[in-house]
Backbone bond lengths (Angstrom), bond angles and torsions (degrees), N, CA, C in turn:
res aa  C-N    CA-C-N  psi(-1)  N-CA   C-N-CA  omega(-1)  CA-C   N-CA-C  phi
1 M - - - 1.458 - - 1.520 108.20 -
2 S 1.299 116.15 136.42 1.451 119.83 -178.73 1.530 110.56 -93.77
3 G 1.286 115.64 164.66 1.444 120.36 178.47 1.515 111.71 110.13
4 D 1.314 113.38 167.40 1.447 119.74 179.93 1.507 111.33 -83.26
5 K 1.292 114.68 148.65 1.457 119.73 177.51 1.511 110.00 -83.66
6 I 1.321 114.72 155.45 1.463 120.25 175.63 1.535 108.13 -116.61
7 K 1.298 115.61 157.38 1.460 120.67 177.96 1.515 107.78 -100.35
8 I 1.329 115.78 128.25 1.471 120.12 174.45 1.518 108.30 -122.68
9 N 1.287 115.83 154.31 1.463 121.95 175.55 1.513 108.28 -108.73
10 V 1.320 115.42 133.76 1.464 120.60 178.73 1.523 108.46 -128.98
11 L 1.307 115.74 157.72 1.457 122.30 178.28 1.514 108.07 -111.96
12 F 1.329 116.30 119.58 1.458 121.76 179.06 1.523 107.82 -133.28
13 D 1.315 115.57 125.41 1.462 121.16 -179.61 1.513 111.66 55.11
14 G 1.326 115.42 38.28 1.455 120.71 177.62 1.505 114.55 75.48
15 R 1.323 117.20 7.27 1.461 120.54 -179.37 1.532 109.68 -119.46
16 K 1.319 113.54 146.66 1.463 120.23 -179.76 1.525 109.30 -89.75
17 F 1.338 114.64 131.62 1.462 120.31 176.73 1.519 109.42 -127.35
18 S 1.327 116.60 141.43 1.462 121.91 175.28 1.521 107.80 -101.54
19 L 1.313 115.48 132.38 1.463 121.42 179.42 1.521 109.57 -126.13
20 N 1.324 116.26 140.71 1.468 121.39 173.10 1.514 107.52 -99.84
21 I 1.324 115.76 118.09 1.466 121.15 -175.62 1.528 110.17 -138.17
22 Y 1.332 115.28 164.80 1.469 119.16 172.85 1.534 108.59 -76.02
23 P 1.330 117.18 141.22 1.461 120.17 -177.30 1.530 113.87 -52.52
24 G 1.323 117.97 -37.11 1.458 120.64 -179.56 1.523 113.98 -70.68
25 H 1.311 117.28 -10.67 1.460 121.03 -179.05 1.518 113.81 -97.63
26 E 1.340 117.13 -5.28 1.466 119.78 -172.12 1.522 113.21 -56.69
27 E 1.310 117.41 -46.64 1.459 119.69 -178.55 1.527 112.00 -60.20
28 F 1.333 115.76 -41.28 1.470 120.61 -179.62 1.524 111.73 -68.27
29 V 1.334 115.63 -41.51 1.471 119.59 -179.85 1.526 110.10 -65.88
30 R 1.311 117.53 -43.88 1.464 119.66 179.27 1.545 111.20 -63.12
31 R 1.319 115.39 -39.61 1.468 119.23 177.42 1.539 110.61 -64.75
32 A 1.321 116.81 -40.74 1.461 121.27 179.30 1.530 110.95 -64.98
33 V 1.325 116.92 -40.83 1.467 120.87 179.00 1.524 109.69 -64.04
34 K 1.327 116.73 -43.04 1.482 120.15 179.11 1.527 109.78 -62.84
35 R 1.317 115.69 -43.44 1.471 119.65 -179.98 1.529 110.95 -63.32
36 A 1.341 116.95 -43.20 1.455 120.82 178.61 1.523 111.10 -64.10
37 D 1.323 116.98 -39.79 1.458 120.76 179.21 1.536 110.34 -65.98
38 D 1.327 116.87 -42.41 1.470 120.54 176.82 1.536 110.99 -62.33
39 E 1.327 115.46 -41.40 1.457 120.04 -179.70 1.527 110.54 -66.28
40 L 1.304 117.50 -39.51 1.465 121.65 176.62 1.519 110.32 -59.20
41 K 1.308 116.95 -47.03 1.477 121.13 178.12 1.518 110.47 -60.48
42 S 1.329 117.17 -41.98 1.450 121.83 -179.87 1.540 111.00 -63.15
43 F 1.330 116.34 -42.90 1.475 120.40 178.93 1.533 110.16 -62.62
44 R 1.315 115.73 -41.02 1.482 119.21 -179.96 1.530 110.89 -62.42
45 L 1.314 117.14 -37.85 1.473 120.84 178.74 1.530 111.72 -75.08
46 Q 1.307 115.96 -37.61 1.463 121.59 -174.03 1.532 113.38 -76.09
47 Y 1.317 116.66 -37.16 1.464 120.75 -175.77 1.529 109.52 -116.14
48 D 1.292 114.41 143.61 1.466 120.20 179.96 1.536 108.59 -88.97
49 V 1.319 114.52 70.54 1.452 120.34 -178.42 1.530 107.56 -123.47
50 S 1.309 115.91 123.52 1.461 118.44 -177.36 1.534 111.67 -91.92
51 D 1.329 116.88 -21.92 1.453 120.95 -177.07 1.543 109.60 -80.15
52 G 1.322 116.26 115.16 1.453 120.46 -179.23 1.521 112.69 -60.40
53 A 1.332 116.69 -33.75 1.460 120.18 179.42 1.530 111.00 -65.30
54 D 1.331 116.47 -37.87 1.465 119.80 177.80 1.526 111.53 -65.43
55 I 1.328 116.02 -38.28 1.474 120.02 177.60 1.517 109.65 -63.29
56 L 1.328 116.71 -44.16 1.460 119.96 179.43 1.524 111.63 -65.07
57 R 1.329 117.24 -36.26 1.455 120.89 175.69 1.534 110.85 -62.62
58 M 1.341 115.58 -43.77 1.465 120.45 178.83 1.524 110.36 -62.32
59 M 1.338 116.55 -41.57 1.456 120.68 177.94 1.526 110.68 -63.30
60 L 1.328 116.97 -41.70 1.453 121.39 179.24 1.525 110.86 -62.16
61 L 1.329 116.47 -45.70 1.463 120.17 178.64 1.524 111.35 -60.32
62 K 1.319 116.89 -43.96 1.466 120.90 178.70 1.516 110.84 -61.70
63 T 1.331 116.41 -44.61 1.465 121.40 -178.32 1.519 111.61 -64.60
64 V 1.322 116.96 -44.34 1.460 120.81 179.89 1.531 110.22 -65.60
65 A 1.330 117.50 -40.64 1.467 120.72 178.08 1.521 110.29 -62.56
66 E 1.324 118.01 -44.49 1.467 121.31 178.34 1.526 110.85 -62.66
67 K 1.325 117.25 -40.57 1.473 121.28 177.98 1.513 110.16 -61.99
68 E 1.323 116.80 -42.65 1.469 121.24 -179.86 1.536 110.18 -62.17
69 I 1.319 117.00 -42.81 1.466 121.66 178.31 1.521 110.79 -60.76
70 V 1.337 116.21 -46.53 1.463 120.73 -179.74 1.531 110.57 -62.72
71 E 1.329 116.55 -41.84 1.476 119.99 179.20 1.516 110.83 -63.38
72 Q 1.326 118.20 -40.27 1.454 121.19 178.63 1.521 111.16 -66.29
73 E 1.335 116.11 -40.89 1.465 119.68 177.84 1.521 110.47 -63.60
74 H 1.331 116.98 -41.66 1.466 120.01 178.87 1.520 111.39 -65.04
75 E 1.341 116.04 -37.86 1.459 119.33 178.24 1.525 110.46 -63.93
76 A 1.338 117.48 -42.77 1.467 120.94 178.12 1.530 110.49 -62.79
77 E 1.319 117.03 -41.14 1.466 120.90 177.93 1.533 110.58 -64.72
78 R 1.340 116.76 -40.32 1.455 120.75 179.28 1.531 110.96 -62.42
79 R 1.333 116.45 -43.18 1.459 120.75 178.34 1.532 110.65 -63.80
80 Q 1.314 116.77 -40.99 1.465 120.41 178.89 1.532 110.92 -63.56
81 L 1.326 116.79 -43.46 1.459 120.67 177.89 1.537 111.00 -63.70
82 E 1.304 116.33 -36.72 1.453 120.62 177.83 1.532 110.50 -63.24
83 R 1.343 116.55 -44.86 1.469 120.87 178.55 1.521 110.91 -62.81
84 L 1.333 116.41 -43.60 1.464 120.29 179.67 1.522 110.98 -62.99
85 S 1.323 115.57 -40.33 1.465 120.18 178.67 1.519 110.59 -62.70
86 E 1.342 117.11 -43.32 1.455 120.55 178.14 1.530 111.27 -62.36
87 E 1.330 116.16 -41.37 1.478 120.09 177.79 1.512 111.16 -63.52
88 L 1.317 116.71 -39.57 1.458 121.40 178.67 1.517 111.07 -63.79
89 V 1.317 116.75 -43.30 1.482 120.77 178.52 1.523 109.92 -62.81
90 K 1.331 117.26 -43.74 1.473 120.63 178.38 1.522 110.97 -61.64
91 S 1.319 115.77 -44.47 1.474 119.34 179.73 1.514 111.13 -63.47
92 A 1.320 116.63 -43.10 1.457 120.30 178.88 1.537 110.41 -63.50
93 S 1.312 117.03 -39.80 1.467 120.51 178.26 1.520 110.90 -62.75
94 R 1.335 117.59 -41.49 1.465 120.31 179.07 1.526 111.23 -64.76
95 I 1.323 116.36 -38.60 1.473 119.92 179.41 1.522 110.09 -65.36
96 V 1.331 115.86 -43.37 1.475 120.84 179.17 1.521 109.75 -63.00
97 E 1.335 116.78 -43.73 1.467 120.97 -179.83 1.512 111.42 -63.67
98 S 1.334 117.68 -40.23 1.465 120.83 -178.77 1.525 110.41 -70.41
99 D 1.338 117.65 -31.53 1.458 120.28 177.57 1.531 111.53 -71.54
100 E 1.316 115.92 -27.30 1.468 119.80 -179.36 1.528 112.52 -77.76
101 E 1.318 115.81 -19.05 1.467 118.76 -177.98 1.491 113.13 -77.87
């Protein structure tokens, strides 16, 4: 993405953080920070863990696992689209060949 980055301040876990982002990403970044903050609060309530670093590690593991699942699903969808595309090309070729006869 081209253009200059802007600095925004966000609040996560009661702490202020400054982030340099592209202006078009601000809405998404703020939404992600809110979601992460909500998830952090949820983890604190759900698990009896007093160490904040352990909670963040648990969140990281969950996030990476979810990302892996999404990537695998996308890969399966990509392969399916590839197969469908090949079938479409074969079908189109047969139609063209039959029209030429």
